[in-house]
C-alpha positions in Angstrom: -46.9 -28.8 126.2 -49.4 -26.4 126.6 -47.2 -23.6 124.5 -47.1 -26.1 121.5 -50.9 -26.3 121.7 -51.1 -22.6 121.7 -49.0 -22.6 118.5 -51.3 -25.1 116.7 -54.1 -23.4 118.0 -53.1 -20.3 116.3 -51.4 -21.8 113.2 -55.2 -23.6 112.1 -56.6 -20.2 113.1 -54.4 -18.3 110.5 -54.9 -21.3 108.3 -58.6 -21.1 108.2 -58.5 -17.0 107.5 -56.5 -17.4 104.9 -58.5 -20.0 103.1 -61.9 -18.0 104.4 -60.5 -14.8 102.7 -59.8 -16.8 99.7 -62.6 -18.7 98.7 -65.5 -16.2 98.7 -63.2 -14.4 95.8 -62.4 -17.3 94.0 -65.8 -18.1 93.7 -66.9 -15.1 92.6 -64.0 -15.0 89.9 -64.9 -18.9 89.0 -68.9 -18.1 88.4 -67.7 -15.3 86.1 -65.5 -17.8 84.1 -68.2 -19.4 83.4 -70.7 -17.0 82.6 -68.4 -15.7 80.2 -67.0 -19.9 78.7 -70.7 -20.8 78.4 -73.2 -18.3 78.4 -71.3 -15.8 76.4 -71.3 -12.7 78.5 -68.8 -10.1 78.0 -65.7 -9.8 80.1 -67.2 -6.7 82.0 -68.6 -9.2 84.4 -65.6 -9.5 85.8 -65.6 -5.7 87.2 -68.8 -6.5 89.6 -67.7 -10.2 90.2 -64.4 -9.0 91.6 -65.6 -6.7 93.6 -68.0 -8.6 95.4 -65.6 -10.6 95.6 -63.5 -8.6 97.6 -66.5 -7.4 99.7 -67.5 -10.5 101.0 -63.3 -11.6 101.7 -63.5 -8.2 103.7 -67.0 -9.3 105.5 -65.6 -12.9 106.2 -62.3 -11.4 108.1 -64.3 -8.4 110.2 -66.9 -11.5 111.1 -63.5 -13.6 112.1 -61.8 -10.4 113.8 -65.3 -9.9 115.9 -65.5 -13.5 117.0 -61.7 -13.8 117.6 -61.9 -10.3 120.0 -65.2 -11.9 122.0 -63.2 -15.0 122.4 -60.2 -13.4 123.7 -62.0 -11.0 125.8 -63.9 -14.0 127.5 -60.5 -16.2 128.3 -59.1 -12.9 129.7 -62.1 -12.3 132.2 -62.0 -16.3 132.9 -58.5 -15.9 134.3 -59.8 -12.5 136.4 -62.2 -14.5 137.8 -60.0 -17.4 138.8 -57.6 -15.2 140.7 -57.7 -17.1 144.2 -56.5 -15.3 147.6 -52.9 -15.9 147.0 -52.6 -14.8 143.5 -53.4 -11.6 143.5 -51.5 -10.5 140.4 
């Protein structure tokens, strides 16, 4: 049963990562589209929007990576502390 819990946890983390990477880019491009259709700004606004969207997606990915590495190191440290007298490795 613990195996399935790990599988579902990893699937949810992967889904969260995918949505977190796609959302900033889509929001920036949506803002650019709104600016071009309603305010009459030229199509050049999509270039900075794309750059800002990709940059923010990269930052989200980096923050997610750092958080997962900290969590993994904490789990490894907790496993090492739980070793009893009869369980050496």
